[in-house]
mmCIF file of the C-alpha atoms, coordinates in Angstrom:
data_MODEL
# 
_entry.id   MODEL 
# 
loop_
_atom_site.group_PDB 
_atom_site.id 
_atom_site.type_symbol 
_atom_site.label_atom_id 
_atom_site.label_alt_id 
_atom_site.label_comp_id 
_atom_site.label_asym_id 
_atom_site.label_entity_id 
_atom_site.label_seq_id 
_atom_site.pdbx_PDB_ins_code 
_atom_site.Cartn_x 
_atom_site.Cartn_y 
_atom_site.Cartn_z 
_atom_site.occupancy 
_atom_site.B_iso_or_equiv 
_atom_site.pdbx_formal_charge 
_atom_site.auth_seq_id 
_atom_site.auth_comp_id 
_atom_site.auth_asym_id 
_atom_site.auth_atom_id 
_atom_site.pdbx_PDB_model_num 
ATOM 1  C CA . UNK A 1 1  ? -1.262 0.969   -9.904 1.00 0.00 ? 1  UNK A CA 1 
ATOM 2  C CA . UNK A 1 2  ? -2.720 1.713   -6.516 1.00 0.00 ? 2  UNK A CA 1 
ATOM 3  C CA . UNK A 1 3  ? -2.677 -0.744  -3.638 1.00 0.00 ? 3  UNK A CA 1 
ATOM 4  C CA . UNK A 1 4  ? -6.417 -1.372  -3.728 1.00 0.00 ? 4  UNK A CA 1 
ATOM 5  C CA . UNK A 1 5  ? -6.274 -2.361  -7.398 1.00 0.00 ? 5  UNK A CA 1 
ATOM 6  C CA . UNK A 1 6  ? -3.285 -4.621  -6.772 1.00 0.00 ? 6  UNK A CA 1 
ATOM 7  C CA . UNK A 1 7  ? -4.942 -6.452  -3.891 1.00 0.00 ? 7  UNK A CA 1 
ATOM 8  C CA . UNK A 1 8  ? -8.165 -6.914  -5.856 1.00 0.00 ? 8  UNK A CA 1 
ATOM 9  C CA . UNK A 1 9  ? -6.265 -8.217  -8.881 1.00 0.00 ? 9  UNK A CA 1 
ATOM 10 C CA . UNK A 1 10 ? -4.068 -10.549 -6.848 1.00 0.00 ? 10 UNK A CA 1 
ATOM 11 C CA . UNK A 1 11 ? -6.986 -11.653 -4.637 1.00 0.00 ? 11 UNK A CA 1 
ATOM 12 C CA . UNK A 1 12 ? -4.693 -11.343 -1.623 1.00 0.00 ? 12 UNK A CA 1 
ATOM 13 C CA . UNK A 1 13 ? -6.318 -10.455 1.677  1.00 0.00 ? 13 UNK A CA 1 
ATOM 14 C CA . UNK A 1 14 ? -5.481 -7.240  3.471  1.00 0.00 ? 14 UNK A CA 1 
ATOM 15 C CA . UNK A 1 15 ? -4.396 -9.234  6.521  1.00 0.00 ? 15 UNK A CA 1 
ATOM 16 C CA . UNK A 1 16 ? -2.160 -11.542 4.492  1.00 0.00 ? 16 UNK A CA 1 
ATOM 17 C CA . UNK A 1 17 ? -0.531 -8.646  2.675  1.00 0.00 ? 17 UNK A CA 1 
ATOM 18 C CA . UNK A 1 18 ? -0.033 -6.763  5.947  1.00 0.00 ? 18 UNK A CA 1 
ATOM 19 C CA . UNK A 1 19 ? 1.876  -9.718  7.322  1.00 0.00 ? 19 UNK A CA 1 
ATOM 20 C CA . UNK A 1 20 ? 4.096  -9.862  4.252  1.00 0.00 ? 20 UNK A CA 1 
ATOM 21 C CA . UNK A 1 21 ? 5.063  -6.195  4.587  1.00 0.00 ? 21 UNK A CA 1 
ATOM 22 C CA . UNK A 1 22 ? 5.394  -6.253  8.379  1.00 0.00 ? 22 UNK A CA 1 
ATOM 23 C CA . UNK A 1 23 ? 2.466  -3.931  8.981  1.00 0.00 ? 23 UNK A CA 1 
ATOM 24 C CA . UNK A 1 24 ? -0.993 -4.185  10.492 1.00 0.00 ? 24 UNK A CA 1 
ATOM 25 C CA . UNK A 1 25 ? -4.266 -4.953  8.773  1.00 0.00 ? 25 UNK A CA 1 
ATOM 26 C CA . UNK A 1 26 ? -5.604 -1.588  9.979  1.00 0.00 ? 26 UNK A CA 1 
ATOM 27 C CA . UNK A 1 27 ? -2.704 0.370   8.476  1.00 0.00 ? 27 UNK A CA 1 
ATOM 28 C CA . UNK A 1 28 ? -2.905 -1.429  5.142  1.00 0.00 ? 28 UNK A CA 1 
ATOM 29 C CA . UNK A 1 29 ? -6.675 -0.830  5.064  1.00 0.00 ? 29 UNK A CA 1 
ATOM 30 C CA . UNK A 1 30 ? -6.143 2.899   5.618  1.00 0.00 ? 30 UNK A CA 1 
ATOM 31 C CA . UNK A 1 31 ? -3.385 3.033   2.982  1.00 0.00 ? 31 UNK A CA 1 
ATOM 32 C CA . UNK A 1 32 ? -5.556 1.038   0.588  1.00 0.00 ? 32 UNK A CA 1 
ATOM 33 C CA . UNK A 1 33 ? -8.396 3.550   0.978  1.00 0.00 ? 33 UNK A CA 1 
ATOM 34 C CA . UNK A 1 34 ? -5.970 6.517   0.797  1.00 0.00 ? 34 UNK A CA 1 
ATOM 35 C CA . UNK A 1 35 ? -6.792 7.660   4.307  1.00 0.00 ? 35 UNK A CA 1 
ATOM 36 C CA . UNK A 1 36 ? -3.175 7.206   5.382  1.00 0.00 ? 36 UNK A CA 1 
ATOM 37 C CA . UNK A 1 37 ? 0.135  7.772   3.654  1.00 0.00 ? 37 UNK A CA 1 
ATOM 38 C CA . UNK A 1 38 ? 2.722  5.093   4.485  1.00 0.00 ? 38 UNK A CA 1 
ATOM 39 C CA . UNK A 1 39 ? 6.158  5.873   5.800  1.00 0.00 ? 39 UNK A CA 1 
ATOM 40 C CA . UNK A 1 40 ? 8.863  5.738   3.175  1.00 0.00 ? 40 UNK A CA 1 
ATOM 41 C CA . UNK A 1 41 ? 10.144 2.469   4.678  1.00 0.00 ? 41 UNK A CA 1 
ATOM 42 C CA . UNK A 1 42 ? 6.695  0.865   4.423  1.00 0.00 ? 42 UNK A CA 1 
ATOM 43 C CA . UNK A 1 43 ? 6.223  2.236   0.895  1.00 0.00 ? 43 UNK A CA 1 
ATOM 44 C CA . UNK A 1 44 ? 9.475  0.511   -0.112 1.00 0.00 ? 44 UNK A CA 1 
ATOM 45 C CA . UNK A 1 45 ? 8.335  -2.786  1.460  1.00 0.00 ? 45 UNK A CA 1 
ATOM 46 C CA . UNK A 1 46 ? 4.981  -2.543  -0.335 1.00 0.00 ? 46 UNK A CA 1 
ATOM 47 C CA . UNK A 1 47 ? 6.701  -1.857  -3.647 1.00 0.00 ? 47 UNK A CA 1 
ATOM 48 C CA . UNK A 1 48 ? 8.995  -4.847  -3.157 1.00 0.00 ? 48 UNK A CA 1 
ATOM 49 C CA . UNK A 1 49 ? 6.116  -7.115  -2.096 1.00 0.00 ? 49 UNK A CA 1 
ATOM 50 C CA . UNK A 1 50 ? 4.137  -6.187  -5.211 1.00 0.00 ? 50 UNK A CA 1 
ATOM 51 C CA . UNK A 1 51 ? 7.085  -6.739  -7.532 1.00 0.00 ? 51 UNK A CA 1 
ATOM 52 C CA . UNK A 1 52 ? 7.071  -3.032  -8.353 1.00 0.00 ? 52 UNK A CA 1 
ATOM 53 C CA . UNK A 1 53 ? 3.468  -3.006  -9.545 1.00 0.00 ? 53 UNK A CA 1 
ATOM 54 C CA . UNK A 1 54 ? 2.678  -0.527  -6.767 1.00 0.00 ? 54 UNK A CA 1 
ATOM 55 C CA . UNK A 1 55 ? 5.523  1.974   -6.609 1.00 0.00 ? 55 UNK A CA 1 
ATOM 56 C CA . UNK A 1 56 ? 6.640  4.257   -3.834 1.00 0.00 ? 56 UNK A CA 1 
ATOM 57 C CA . UNK A 1 57 ? 5.495  7.124   -6.047 1.00 0.00 ? 57 UNK A CA 1 
ATOM 58 C CA . UNK A 1 58 ? 1.999  5.615   -6.324 1.00 0.00 ? 58 UNK A CA 1 
ATOM 59 C CA . UNK A 1 59 ? 1.777  5.358   -2.549 1.00 0.00 ? 59 UNK A CA 1 
ATOM 60 C CA . UNK A 1 60 ? 3.209  8.774   -1.749 1.00 0.00 ? 60 UNK A CA 1 
ATOM 61 C CA . UNK A 1 61 ? 1.237  10.579  -4.466 1.00 0.00 ? 61 UNK A CA 1 
ATOM 62 C CA . UNK A 1 62 ? -1.729 10.929  -2.122 1.00 0.00 ? 62 UNK A CA 1 
ATOM 63 C CA . UNK A 1 63 ? 0.402  13.084  0.146  1.00 0.00 ? 63 UNK A CA 1 
ATOM 64 C CA . UNK A 1 64 ? 1.503  15.331  -2.721 1.00 0.00 ? 64 UNK A CA 1 
ATOM 65 C CA . UNK A 1 65 ? -2.060 15.559  -4.041 1.00 0.00 ? 65 UNK A CA 1 
ATOM 66 C CA . UNK A 1 66 ? -3.380 16.371  -0.586 1.00 0.00 ? 66 UNK A CA 1 
ATOM 67 C CA . UNK A 1 67 ? -5.791 13.446  -0.615 1.00 0.00 ? 67 UNK A CA 1 
ATOM 68 C CA . UNK A 1 68 ? -4.465 11.777  2.512  1.00 0.00 ? 68 UNK A CA 1 
# 
């Protein structure tokens, strides 16, 4: 699952989620729209915060696909 789908499904705000993963609203917005690839450390925090619904692989795939 991608981060955008998770946040829509959970109805959690970008700002609230950013706080939970110790990031900024701007960074999470860019990651959510696949304009930025998170660091591995942030990808791990996102995966943990989503209970594994969004995996590190999901987040880093954009880099491998060349879409970020």
